[in-house]
KEKE-3310 file (N, C-alpha, C; in steps of 0.2 Angstrom, whole numbers, plus 5000, padded with zeros to 4 digits):
npx = (5573:5559:5543:5528:5515:5506:5503:5489:5484:5481:5472:5461:5444:5441:5452:5449:5436:5440:5449:5440:5432:5441:5446:5434:5433:5444:5449:5449:5439:5442:5433:5429:5432:5433:5429:5420:5409:5404:5393:5377:5366:5374:5381:5390:5392:5397:5402:5409:5419:5408:5398:5386:5388:5383:5388:5384:5381:5373:5366:5379:5385:5393:5387:5388:5379:5371:5367:5354:5337:5327:5314:5310:5322:5327:5340:5345:5351:5357:5368:5385:5390:5381:5367:5354:5338:5333:5335:5329:5319:5318:5308:5297:5296:5301:5308:5323:5334:5349:5353:5349:5337:5319:5311:5299:5285:5276:5259:5258:5249:5248:5257:5255:5261:5274:5291:5302:5316:5320:5319:5328:5342:5358:5371:5387:5404:5412:5427:5438:5453:5464:5459:5453:5440:5435:5427:5421:5416:5415:5411:5420:5436:5452:5461:5477:5478:5472:5459:5442:5437:5424:5424:5427:5427:5419:5408:5391:5378:5386:5391:5401:5418:5429:5440:5455:5468:5466:5461:5476:5483:5491:5505:5504:5493:5496:5505:5497:5487:5493:5498:5486:5479:5466:5468:5480:5481:5472:5459:5462:5460:5451:5447:5441:5447:5449:5456:5461:5465:5470:5468:5480:5491:5492:5495:5508:5515:5517:5525:5539:5553:5560:5555:5554:5563:5559:5545:5541:5550:5550:5542:5543:5557:5573:5576:5581:5590:5598:5607:5603:5590:5578:5571:5558:5550:5536:5525:5512:5514:5524:5537:5544:5558:5566:5577:5582:5581:5577:5585:5578:5571:5557:5556:5563:5555:5543:5548:5550:5538:5531:5539:5536:5522:5522:5533:5543:5552:5553:5563:5560:5554:5541:5534:5520:5514:5500:5495:5480:5479:5479:5487:5500:5507:5519:5524:5531:5523:5512:5500:5495:5483:5478:5467:5467:5457:5448:5437:5431:5434:5450:5449:5451:5449:5452:5452:5456:5463:5469:5479:5485:5496:5489:5489:5499:5503:5506:5493:5481:5489:5497:5486:5483:5494:5494:5482:5486:5497:5490:5482:5493:5498:5488:5487:5499:5498:5488:5494:5505:5497:5491:5501:5505:5494:5494:5503:5499:5488:5495:5503:5494:5489:5500:5501:5490:5494:5505:5515:5527:5539:5541:5552:5559:5569:5582:5578:5565:5560:5549:5538:5539:5537:5523:5518:5521:5512:5499:5499:5498:5484:5479:5485:5479:5466:5467:5472)
npy = (5042:5045:5040:5050:5047:5035:5018:5019:5028:5021:5011:5013:5017:5031:5037:5034:5040:5053:5054:5052:5064:5074:5072:5073:5087:5093:5087:5084:5073:5060:5054:5051:5048:5060:5054:5045:5053:5059:5061:5069:5065:5055:5046:5044:5035:5035:5030:5039:5041:5039:5046:5046:5049:5057:5060:5069:5072:5086:5091:5094:5100:5097:5090:5087:5078:5073:5056:5053:5053:5067:5065:5052:5046:5036:5028:5037:5032:5015:5010:5009:5016:5024:5029:5041:5048:5057:5064:5054:5048:5031:5026:5035:5043:5056:5070:5078:5093:5101:5109:5103:5105:5101:5096:5090:5083:5069:5069:5081:5089:5082:5088:5101:5112:5112:5116:5121:5124:5119:5105:5097:5091:5090:5099:5097:5104:5103:5099:5098:5091:5088:5073:5069:5069:5078:5079:5090:5090:5099:5117:5126:5134:5129:5138:5146:5142:5130:5130:5130:5141:5151:5150:5162:5160:5149:5141:5145:5136:5125:5122:5118:5123:5132:5122:5119:5123:5114:5119:5122:5115:5120:5117:5105:5102:5106:5096:5084:5087:5088:5075:5067:5071:5071:5071:5065:5054:5039:5031:5016:5008:5005:5004:4999:4996:4986:4986:4977:4986:5000:5016:5024:5015:5009:5021:5024:5013:5016:5026:5024:5016:5006:4993:4986:4976:4965:4964:4967:4961:4954:4961:4976:4976:4980:4991:5007:5014:5027:5036:5036:5042:5055:5065:5076:5090:5098:5110:5105:5092:5078:5071:5057:5053:5044:5039:5026:5011:4994:4983:4973:4962:4964:4977:4984:4981:4988:5001:5003:5002:5013:5023:5021:5024:5037:5045:5048:5044:5045:5040:5042:5039:5044:5047:5053:5061:5069:5079:5076:5062:5058:5050:5047:5038:5041:5038:5036:5027:5024:5032:5033:5036:5038:5036:5034:5030:5030:5017:5010:5007:5001:4997:5000:5009:5010:5021:5020:5026:5022:5027:5026:5029:5037:5033:5042:5041:5031:5026:5013:5003:5009:5012:4999:4995:5004:4999:4986:4990:4996:4985:4978:4986:4988:4975:4974:4984:4979:4968:4973:4980:4969:4963:4972:4972:4960:4962:4973:4970:4962:4972:4979:4970:4969:4981:4981:4972:4975:4987:4992:5004:5011:5014:5026:5025:5034:5033:5033:5046:5052:5047:5052:5066:5065:5061:5072:5081:5075:5072:5085:5088:5081:5088:5101:5099:5097:5108)
npz = (5514:5524:5523:5522:5523:5533:5539:5543:5535:5524:5527:5536:5539:5541:5534:5521:5519:5521:5510:5499:5500:5498:5485:5478:5479:5475:5462:5445:5435:5425:5412:5399:5382:5368:5356:5359:5361:5349:5341:5341:5355:5359:5373:5389:5404:5421:5437:5449:5463:5471:5465:5453:5436:5420:5404:5391:5373:5368:5355:5349:5360:5375:5390:5407:5419:5434:5435:5439:5441:5445:5450:5456:5459:5450:5440:5425:5414:5410:5404:5400:5388:5375:5364:5363:5358:5366:5383:5394:5408:5412:5420:5423:5413:5413:5405:5401:5398:5392:5402:5413:5418:5419:5404:5399:5408:5410:5413:5420:5427:5439:5448:5454:5461:5457:5458:5447:5447:5459:5457:5448:5437:5445:5438:5431:5429:5413:5404:5391:5385:5373:5367:5379:5391:5404:5421:5433:5450:5460:5461:5464:5465:5470:5483:5488:5501:5502:5504:5496:5484:5476:5459:5447:5434:5432:5422:5418:5425:5425:5412:5398:5397:5385:5375:5383:5395:5411:5427:5437:5428:5419:5416:5411:5402:5388:5384:5386:5378:5365:5363:5363:5353:5341:5327:5325:5334:5339:5348:5355:5366:5380:5397:5413:5428:5443:5459:5474:5485:5493:5485:5484:5483:5470:5463:5469:5465:5451:5451:5452:5444:5450:5453:5441:5436:5444:5443:5430:5421:5409:5401:5401:5403:5410:5425:5420:5427:5437:5431:5418:5418:5421:5433:5435:5444:5449:5456:5454:5450:5444:5434:5424:5414:5401:5388:5385:5377:5374:5362:5355:5343:5342:5347:5338:5326:5330:5331:5317:5311:5316:5311:5298:5296:5301:5299:5307:5323:5340:5353:5366:5382:5393:5409:5417:5432:5437:5450:5460:5456:5442:5429:5416:5402:5390:5373:5357:5351:5359:5369:5385:5396:5412:5427:5444:5458:5474:5477:5488:5505:5506:5493:5475:5460:5442:5428:5411:5396:5380:5367:5350:5336:5322:5304:5293:5281:5266:5263:5261:5265:5275:5285:5288:5294:5305:5312:5316:5324:5334:5340:5345:5354:5363:5369:5375:5385:5393:5398:5405:5415:5421:5427:5437:5445:5452:5462:5470:5480:5489:5495:5501:5511:5518:5524:5532:5542:5548:5558:5555:5551:5534:5521:5509:5494:5485:5472:5473:5474:5468:5474:5486:5483:5480:5492:5500:5494:5496:5510:5515:5514:5524:5535:5534:5537:5550:5556)
capx = (5568:5554:5536:5524:5509:5508:5498:5482:5481:5479:5468:5455:5438:5442:5456:5445:5431:5444:5452:5435:5430:5446:5446:5428:5433:5451:5452:5445:5438:5443:5427:5427:5436:5429:5427:5414:5403:5405:5387:5371:5363:5379:5382:5394:5390:5401:5401:5416:5419:5401:5393:5384:5389:5381:5390:5380:5381:5366:5366:5385:5387:5394:5385:5388:5374:5370:5363:5348:5331:5325:5308:5310:5329:5329:5345:5343:5354:5361:5373:5391:5390:5375:5364:5347:5335:5332:5337:5322:5319:5315:5303:5290:5296:5303:5313:5328:5338:5356:5354:5347:5330:5314:5308:5292:5283:5270:5254:5261:5244:5249:5262:5252:5265:5281:5296:5307:5322:5322:5319:5332:5348:5364:5375:5394:5408:5415:5432:5441:5460:5465:5452:5451:5435:5435:5422:5423:5410:5415:5411:5425:5443:5456:5465:5483:5478:5469:5452:5439:5433:5420:5428:5424:5427:5415:5402:5384:5375:5391:5392:5408:5422:5432:5446:5461:5471:5462:5464:5482:5486:5495:5511:5503:5488:5499:5508:5491:5483:5497:5499:5480:5476:5462:5471:5486:5480:5466:5458:5462:5460:5447:5446:5439:5449:5448:5461:5459:5469:5469:5470:5487:5496:5494:5499:5515:5518:5518:5530:5546:5555:5564:5551:5554:5566:5556:5538:5540:5556:5549:5538:5546:5564:5576:5577:5587:5595:5598:5611:5599:5584:5577:5565:5556:5546:5532:5520:5506:5515:5530:5538:5550:5560:5572:5578:5584:5576:5579:5586:5575:5567:5550:5557:5565:5549:5539:5551:5550:5531:5530:5542:5533:5516:5522:5539:5548:5551:5556:5564:5559:5548:5539:5528:5518:5509:5497:5492:5483:5478:5480:5494:5500:5514:5519:5529:5530:5519:5506:5498:5491:5481:5473:5466:5466:5453:5445:5430:5429:5440:5455:5447:5453:5447:5456:5450:5462:5462:5475:5479:5490:5497:5486:5493:5499:5507:5505:5486:5478:5494:5498:5481:5483:5500:5491:5478:5490:5500:5485:5481:5499:5499:5483:5488:5505:5496:5484:5498:5508:5493:5489:5507:5505:5488:5495:5507:5496:5484:5500:5505:5488:5489:5506:5500:5485:5496:5512:5515:5534:5540:5544:5558:5560:5576:5584:5575:5558:5558:5543:5533:5540:5533:5516:5516:5521:5506:5493:5499:5496:5477:5477:5487:5475:5460:5469:5474)
capy = (5046:5042:5041:5055:5044:5029:5013:5021:5032:5016:5005:5015:5020:5038:5039:5033:5045:5059:5055:5053:5071:5078:5071:5077:5094:5095:5084:5083:5066:5057:5050:5049:5051:5063:5050:5042:5058:5063:5063:5071:5059:5050:5048:5040:5036:5032:5031:5041:5044:5038:5051:5044:5054:5055:5065:5068:5077:5089:5095:5097:5103:5092:5092:5082:5079:5067:5051:5051:5057:5071:5063:5046:5044:5031:5030:5039:5027:5010:5007:5013:5020:5023:5035:5041:5053:5063:5062:5053:5043:5025:5024:5038:5047:5063:5072:5084:5097:5101:5113:5099:5107:5097:5098:5087:5079:5066:5070:5087:5091:5079:5092:5108:5117:5110:5121:5118:5125:5114:5098:5097:5087:5093:5099:5098:5107:5098:5101:5094:5092:5083:5069:5067:5073:5078:5082:5092:5090:5106:5123:5131:5134:5129:5143:5144:5139:5124:5130:5131:5148:5151:5152:5167:5157:5143:5142:5145:5129:5120:5121:5116:5128:5131:5118:5123:5120:5113:5123:5119:5110:5124:5114:5098:5102:5106:5089:5079:5089:5086:5067:5063:5075:5066:5071:5060:5048:5036:5027:5009:5004:5008:4999:5001:4991:4986:4983:4976:4989:5008:5019:5027:5010:5009:5027:5024:5008:5019:5032:5022:5010:5001:4987:4984:4970:4960:4963:4968:4959:4951:4966:4982:4976:4982:4998:5010:5017:5034:5039:5036:5044:5062:5066:5083:5091:5104:5110:5102:5085:5075:5067:5053:5053:5041:5037:5020:5006:4988:4983:4967:4962:4967:4984:4987:4981:4994:5008:5003:5003:5020:5028:5020:5028:5044:5048:5049:5040:5047:5034:5044:5037:5049:5045:5060:5061:5076:5078:5070:5055:5057:5048:5045:5035:5043:5036:5038:5022:5023:5037:5029:5041:5034:5040:5029:5033:5025:5014:5009:5006:4996:4995:5006:5008:5014:5022:5020:5027:5021:5030:5025:5034:5036:5033:5048:5039:5024:5024:5008:4999:5013:5011:4992:4995:5007:4995:4981:4993:4997:4979:4976:4991:4986:4969:4975:4988:4975:4963:4977:4981:4963:4961:4976:4970:4954:4964:4978:4967:4960:4978:4981:4965:4970:4988:4980:4968:4977:4994:4994:5010:5010:5019:5027:5026:5039:5031:5034:5052:5055:5045:5057:5072:5063:5061:5079:5084:5072:5073:5092:5088:5079:5093:5107:5097:5097:5115)
capz = (5516:5528:5520:5526:5524:5537:5537:5544:5529:5518:5530:5540:5536:5542:5529:5515:5519:5520:5503:5494:5501:5496:5478:5475:5479:5472:5456:5439:5434:5418:5412:5393:5376:5364:5350:5361:5361:5343:5338:5346:5358:5362:5380:5393:5411:5425:5444:5452:5470:5474:5461:5446:5431:5414:5400:5384:5368:5367:5349:5348:5366:5380:5396:5412:5424:5438:5432:5443:5440:5451:5453:5461:5459:5445:5435:5419:5409:5414:5400:5400:5382:5371:5361:5364:5355:5371:5389:5397:5413:5410:5425:5422:5406:5414:5400:5403:5394:5393:5408:5419:5420:5415:5398:5399:5413:5409:5418:5424:5432:5446:5451:5453:5464:5455:5457:5442:5449:5464:5455:5442:5438:5446:5432:5433:5424:5409:5401:5386:5384:5367:5366:5385:5394:5412:5424:5440:5454:5464:5456:5466:5463:5476:5484:5490:5508:5501:5504:5490:5483:5470:5453:5443:5427:5431:5417:5420:5425:5424:5405:5396:5395:5379:5375:5385:5401:5417:5433:5439:5423:5414:5414:5408:5397:5381:5383:5386:5372:5359:5363:5362:5348:5337:5321:5325:5338:5339:5354:5354:5372:5386:5402:5420:5432:5450:5463:5481:5489:5494:5479:5484:5482:5463:5461:5471:5461:5445:5452:5452:5440:5454:5453:5434:5435:5448:5441:5423:5417:5402:5397:5401:5404:5417:5427:5416:5432:5439:5426:5412:5419:5423:5436:5435:5449:5449:5462:5452:5448:5443:5428:5423:5407:5399:5381:5385:5374:5372:5355:5353:5337:5343:5348:5331:5322:5332:5328:5310:5309:5318:5306:5291:5296:5303:5296:5313:5329:5346:5358:5373:5386:5398:5413:5421:5437:5438:5457:5464:5454:5435:5426:5409:5399:5383:5369:5350:5349:5363:5374:5389:5401:5417:5433:5450:5463:5478:5476:5494:5510:5503:5486:5471:5453:5437:5421:5407:5389:5376:5360:5346:5330:5315:5298:5289:5274:5263:5261:5265:5269:5282:5289:5291:5299:5311:5316:5319:5330:5340:5343:5349:5360:5368:5372:5379:5390:5397:5401:5411:5421:5425:5431:5443:5449:5456:5468:5474:5486:5494:5498:5506:5516:5523:5527:5537:5547:5551:5559:5554:5547:5528:5519:5502:5492:5480:5465:5474:5476:5466:5479:5492:5481:5481:5499:5502:5491:5499:5517:5516:5514:5531:5539:5533:5541:5558:5559)
cpx = (5562:5547:5532:5517:5510:5502:5491:5479:5479:5474:5462:5450:5438:5446:5453:5440:5435:5446:5446:5433:5435:5447:5440:5429:5439:5452:5447:5445:5438:5438:5426:5432:5431:5426:5421:5408:5403:5398:5381:5368:5368:5380:5387:5392:5395:5399:5408:5415:5412:5396:5392:5384:5387:5384:5387:5381:5374:5367:5373:5388:5387:5392:5386:5383:5374:5365:5358:5342:5329:5318:5308:5317:5331:5335:5342:5345:5357:5366:5379:5392:5383:5373:5357:5344:5334:5334:5331:5323:5315:5309:5296:5291:5298:5308:5317:5332:5345:5358:5352:5340:5325:5312:5300:5291:5277:5265:5256:5256:5244:5254:5260:5257:5273:5285:5302:5314:5325:5322:5322:5338:5354:5368:5382:5398:5412:5421:5435:5449:5462:5458:5450:5446:5435:5429:5424:5417:5410:5415:5416:5432:5447:5461:5472:5483:5475:5462:5449:5435:5429:5424:5424:5423:5423:5409:5396:5381:5380:5393:5400:5412:5426:5438:5452:5463:5466:5465:5470:5485:5490:5501:5509:5498:5491:5501:5502:5487:5486:5497:5492:5476:5472:5465:5477:5486:5473:5465:5458:5461:5456:5446:5444:5441:5448:5454:5459:5465:5467:5472:5477:5492:5497:5497:5506:5518:5520:5523:5537:5547:5559:5561:5552:5557:5562:5549:5537:5546:5555:5545:5541:5554:5566:5576:5583:5592:5596:5602:5608:5592:5584:5571:5564:5550:5543:5527:5513:5507:5522:5531:5544:5552:5566:5571:5581:5579:5580:5580:5583:5572:5561:5551:5559:5559:5544:5541:5550:5543:5529:5533:5539:5526:5516:5528:5544:5547:5556:5557:5562:5553:5547:5533:5527:5513:5507:5493:5485:5483:5477:5487:5494:5507:5514:5525:5527:5524:5512:5506:5493:5490:5476:5473:5464:5462:5450:5438:5427:5435:5444:5453:5448:5450:5452:5453:5455:5459:5469:5474:5485:5490:5492:5491:5493:5502:5505:5498:5484:5483:5496:5492:5481:5489:5498:5487:5481:5494:5496:5483:5487:5500:5494:5484:5494:5503:5492:5489:5502:5504:5491:5495:5507:5499:5489:5499:5503:5492:5489:5503:5500:5488:5495:5505:5495:5488:5502:5512:5523:5534:5543:5549:5558:5567:5576:5579:5567:5556:5552:5537:5533:5536:5525:5514:5516:5514:5500:5493:5497:5488:5475:5479:5482:5468:5461:5471:5469)
cpy = (5042:5044:5046:5052:5037:5024:5015:5025:5027:5011:5007:5018:5028:5041:5039:5039:5052:5060:5056:5061:5075:5078:5074:5084:5097:5093:5084:5075:5064:5052:5047:5051:5054:5059:5046:5046:5062:5065:5065:5065:5054:5052:5042:5041:5032:5033:5033:5044:5044:5043:5048:5049:5052:5061:5064:5074:5079:5093:5098:5100:5097:5094:5086:5083:5073:5062:5048:5056:5061:5069:5058:5042:5038:5033:5032:5034:5021:5007:5012:5018:5019:5029:5035:5048:5059:5060:5061:5047:5037:5023:5028:5043:5054:5065:5078:5087:5097:5105:5110:5100:5102:5100:5096:5082:5076:5067:5076:5090:5088:5083:5099:5113:5115:5116:5118:5119:5121:5107:5097:5093:5092:5093:5101:5101:5102:5102:5096:5096:5086:5080:5067:5072:5072:5081:5084:5093:5097:5111:5128:5130:5134:5135:5141:5141:5132:5124:5131:5138:5147:5154:5157:5165:5151:5145:5142:5138:5124:5118:5121:5123:5127:5126:5121:5120:5119:5118:5119:5114:5114:5121:5108:5098:5102:5099:5084:5080:5086:5078:5063:5067:5070:5066:5066:5054:5046:5032:5020:5005:5008:5003:5003:4995:4991:4983:4982:4979:4997:5011:5022:5021:5009:5015:5026:5018:5011:5024:5030:5016:5005:4994:4983:4977:4964:4958:4963:4966:4957:4956:4973:4982:4979:4989:5001:5013:5024:5038:5040:5039:5051:5062:5074:5084:5098:5104:5106:5094:5084:5072:5063:5053:5049:5039:5030:5015:5000:4987:4976:4967:4965:4975:4987:4987:4987:5000:5008:5005:5011:5025:5027:5024:5035:5048:5050:5045:5044:5042:5036:5041:5042:5047:5052:5058:5068:5075:5080:5063:5054:5056:5047:5042:5037:5041:5037:5033:5023:5029:5034:5034:5037:5038:5034:5033:5028:5023:5012:5008:5000:4993:5001:5004:5012:5015:5023:5021:5026:5023:5028:5029:5032:5036:5039:5047:5032:5022:5018:5003:5003:5012:5004:4991:4998:5003:4989:4984:4994:4991:4977:4980:4989:4980:4970:4979:4984:4970:4967:4978:4975:4961:4965:4974:4965:4956:4969:4975:4965:4966:4980:4977:4967:4977:4986:4976:4970:4985:4996:5000:5008:5015:5020:5028:5032:5039:5032:5041:5055:5052:5050:5064:5071:5064:5068:5082:5081:5073:5080:5092:5086:5085:5099:5105:5097:5103:5118)
cpz = (5519:5525:5525:5527:5528:5535:5538:5538:5523:5521:5534:5536:5536:5536:5522:5514:5518:5512:5498:5494:5497:5488:5475:5475:5475:5465:5451:5437:5427:5417:5404:5388:5371:5358:5352:5361:5355:5340:5343:5348:5361:5369:5383:5400:5415:5432:5447:5458:5473:5470:5454:5441:5424:5409:5393:5379:5366:5361:5348:5355:5371:5387:5401:5418:5428:5435:5436:5442:5446:5454:5458:5461:5455:5441:5428:5413:5413:5410:5401:5394:5379:5367:5362:5361:5360:5378:5393:5402:5411:5414:5424:5416:5407:5409:5403:5397:5396:5399:5414:5421:5416:5409:5397:5405:5411:5414:5423:5429:5439:5450:5451:5456:5462:5454:5453:5444:5455:5462:5448:5443:5440:5440:5434:5427:5420:5405:5396:5385:5379:5366:5373:5388:5401:5414:5431:5444:5458:5459:5458:5464:5470:5477:5487:5497:5508:5502:5497:5489:5477:5464:5449:5436:5426:5426:5420:5419:5424:5417:5403:5394:5388:5380:5377:5392:5407:5422:5435:5434:5418:5412:5410:5402:5390:5379:5382:5379:5365:5358:5363:5357:5343:5330:5320:5329:5338:5345:5352:5360:5377:5391:5409:5424:5439:5454:5470:5485:5489:5487:5478:5482:5475:5460:5463:5467:5454:5445:5452:5447:5444:5454:5446:5433:5438:5445:5433:5418:5410:5398:5396:5402:5410:5418:5423:5421:5432:5434:5419:5412:5421:5426:5437:5440:5448:5454:5460:5449:5447:5436:5428:5416:5406:5391:5380:5382:5373:5365:5353:5346:5337:5343:5341:5326:5324:5330:5320:5308:5311:5313:5299:5291:5298:5301:5301:5318:5334:5351:5365:5376:5392:5402:5417:5426:5438:5445:5456:5461:5446:5433:5419:5407:5392:5379:5362:5348:5353:5368:5379:5395:5406:5423:5438:5455:5468:5476:5483:5499:5507:5496:5481:5464:5448:5431:5417:5400:5385:5369:5356:5339:5324:5310:5295:5282:5272:5262:5265:5268:5276:5287:5292:5296:5306:5315:5319:5325:5336:5344:5348:5355:5365:5372:5377:5385:5395:5401:5407:5417:5425:5430:5438:5448:5453:5463:5473:5480:5491:5498:5503:5512:5521:5527:5533:5543:5550:5552:5558:5549:5540:5526:5511:5500:5487:5474:5466:5476:5473:5470:5485:5490:5482:5488:5502:5500:5495:5507:5519:5517:5521:5536:5539:5537:5548:5560:5563)
residu = (MET:GLN:PRO:LEU:LEU:HIS:ALA:SER:HIS:TYR:THR:THR:LEU:ALA:ALA:HIS:GLN:HIS:ASP:VAL:GLY:GLN:LEU:ARG:ASN:ARG:SER:TRP:GLN:LEU:VAL:ALA:SER:SER:CYS:GLN:LEU:ARG:ASN:PRO:GLY:ASP:TYR:VAL:SER:VAL:GLU:ARG:LEU:GLY:VAL:PRO:VAL:LEU:VAL:ARG:ASN:PHE:ASP:GLY:GLU:LEU:THR:ALA:VAL:GLN:ASN:VAL:CYS:ALA:HIS:ARG:GLN:CYS:ARG:LEU:VAL:ASP:GLN:ALA:HIS:GLY:ARG:SER:GLU:GLU:LEU:LYS:CYS:PRO:TYR:HIS:GLY:TRP:ARG:TYR:GLY:SER:ASP:GLY:ARG:THR:ARG:LYS:ILE:PRO:GLY:ALA:SER:ASN:PHE:PRO:HIS:PHE:GLU:ARG:GLU:ASN:TYR:ARG:LEU:PRO:VAL:TYR:GLU:VAL:GLN:GLN:VAL:GLY:GLN:LEU:ILE:PHE:VAL:ARG:PHE:SER:ALA:GLY:ARG:GLU:THR:ALA:SER:GLY:ASP:LEU:ALA:GLU:SER:SER:GLU:ALA:PRO:LYS:ASP:GLY:ARG:GLN:LEU:SER:ASP:GLY:PRO:LEU:ASP:ASP:TRP:ASP:VAL:TRP:SER:PRO:LEU:PHE:SER:ARG:LEU:THR:ASP:SER:ALA:ARG:TRP:ARG:LEU:VAL:TYR:GLU:ASP:GLU:MET:ARG:TYR:GLU:CYS:ASP:TRP:LYS:ILE:PRO:ILE:GLU:GLY:ALA:LEU:GLU:SER:TYR:HIS:LEU:ASP:GLU:ILE:HIS:GLY:GLU:THR:LEU:GLY:ALA:ASP:PRO:GLY:GLU:SER:GLN:THR:GLU:HIS:ASP:PHE:ASP:GLU:SER:GLY:THR:SER:PHE:LYS:THR:SER:VAL:ARG:GLU:ARG:SER:PHE:LEU:ALA:GLN:ALA:GLU:GLU:GLY:VAL:VAL:ARG:ALA:ILE:SER:GLY:SER:PHE:ASP:PRO:THR:TYR:ARG:HIS:VAL:HIS:VAL:PHE:PRO:ASN:VAL:MET:ALA:SER:PHE:THR:SER:THR:LEU:SER:LEU:VAL:TYR:GLN:ILE:TYR:PRO:VAL:GLY:PRO:GLN:ARG:ALA:GLY:MET:LYS:VAL:PHE:GLY:TYR:THR:ARG:ARG:SER:GLU:ARG:TRP:GLY:ALA:ILE:GLY:ASN:GLY:LEU:SER:LEU:GLY:LEU:GLY:ARG:ALA:ALA:ARG:GLY:PHE:ALA:LYS:LYS:VAL:PHE:ARG:GLU:ASP:ALA:ARG:ILE:PHE:PRO:GLU:VAL:GLN:LEU:GLY:MET:MET:SER:SER:ASP:GLN:GLN:ARG:ILE:PHE:GLY:ARG:CYS:GLU:GLU:ARG:LEU:HIS:ALA:PHE:HIS:GLN:HIS:TRP:ALA:ALA:THR:TYR:ASN:GLN:ASN:HIS:GLN)
# end
C-alpha cells in the first residue's frame, strides 16, 4: 500500500498549522485523571495545541477554563497540579467562578463601565470516561461532511456533561471506562513527554508490531505474527489484539500477582487507536492511555496515564502486591517509551532529507486506516 500522507505533511509549517487547527476543532484533549481532581479546589493545568487550560473542582463540579486572566492576561496558575481556596489571579486579585465570570474585582470603581459578559474566562466542555478527563475546545459537533455544526447537547457555558460516551466514541467509551474504573484501577503513572518529530510519527510507530524485534526485543519480545493477531477497523478508530505471551519467569510472576489480587487473569493484549490521536494499551496488569499532539513544527508531545489493578483480596498483603505491581508496570512503560523515543527523530530527519516514496506492508494496515482518516482533512480543505 502507498501512504496517503507524504513528506510535506510531516515537515512544513503549513501542514503543522493545518493539523493544529483540525485537532482543535475535531478532538477531545486528554488532560487529567479524576483522582487528581477529587476535592473542591483541586486543579490541573496544561497547555494543549497552544491553548492554556485549567480544569478545577468547584464544589464537586469540574469546570475547564482558559488559564489566562481576562484583565491583563496573566496566567491564573503556574503549577501543573494544585489546590486553591478560590480561583484568583496572582497579579491583581481578580476572582472567578465556575461559569468563568468575575466574582470579585479589587477596586471595582476603577472599571465604571465594566461589561461582565465580555470580560470573562472562556469555558470549555468537559467530559469524563472512567477516570479519564477530557476537554473539548470547539462547542460544535462534526457533521458527516466534516464541517462543524452547533451541538444541541453542548452544556450551557461549557459545563460538564454526565459521565458517558464522548461524541464519536460510542464504540470505545465502554472499554476505556471499564479498564480505568476507579473501583478496580488506580493511577500509578502520569507523564508529559516530548519528541523531536511530527506528531504523526509516534502515532504511526504505535500502530504496528513489525518493529518489535528491532526496537523492543528485550522488553516486548517478538512480533507475534499475522496468524496470532487480529486487526479491527471502525470509522472512529482501529484496534490490535493478541493473546500470545512469553513464558518467562517475570511474565509468570506477573500473572501470579494479578491472579492473587483480582482472582483472574486474561492473557489478551489489546491496543486501541481512537481517531485522530488518542491511544491505549490494555492488559490485565496495566491500562495505559495516552494522547499524542503537535507542540510545534516537527515537535510532538504526549500525555500519558497508567493504571494498574487494585487489590480485591488478601487485605494488607494484597495491597502490598498491588503497590509492587504498580511500580513494576510504571518502570516497564517508561522503558518502552524511551526505546520508541530514540527512533522517532531519525524518522523525522529522513522525512526532511528525502522525497522517496514510502510503502506500507500488510502488517501496517492500521497506518493506512489512520492515513485515510487524516488525509481526508486535507482533501476537505481543498474542495
